C-alpha positions, 0 to 999 in steps of 0.5 A: 498511474499504470494499470498494473499499479491500479490493480495492486491498489485494488487488491489492497482495498480489502486489507494488507497482503504479502507480495505473494498474495498480491501476485496471486490476486492480480496475476501480475508477473514478478517484474511488473509487480515490482514496478507497480509497487515501486510506483505506488510507494513513490506516490505514497499510496501504499506502505510496507511493514513487517507482519506481526505474526511472522517478522520475516514477512512484509505486508503491503497496505494502502497508506492512511490519508494523513495529508487530508486530516485537517480538511474535514477529518481529524485535526491534530494540534501540536503544543506551542 
């Protein structure tokens, strides 16, 4: 994973941020930020959603660790 992607993930550890907030916290240029976000999204490590306060804004946040829920975490049962 590129260093820029790790910087973005680290910035999102405290909670969801807009693209501008991530840019300000990391100091990454726009092009590098787009690349980093793309890599993190491809790896399904971050997700993007619209803000509940302002639907024009998108927030980035760390993805939930749903792939490992059955491994000592939550276990979901589907009815047969």
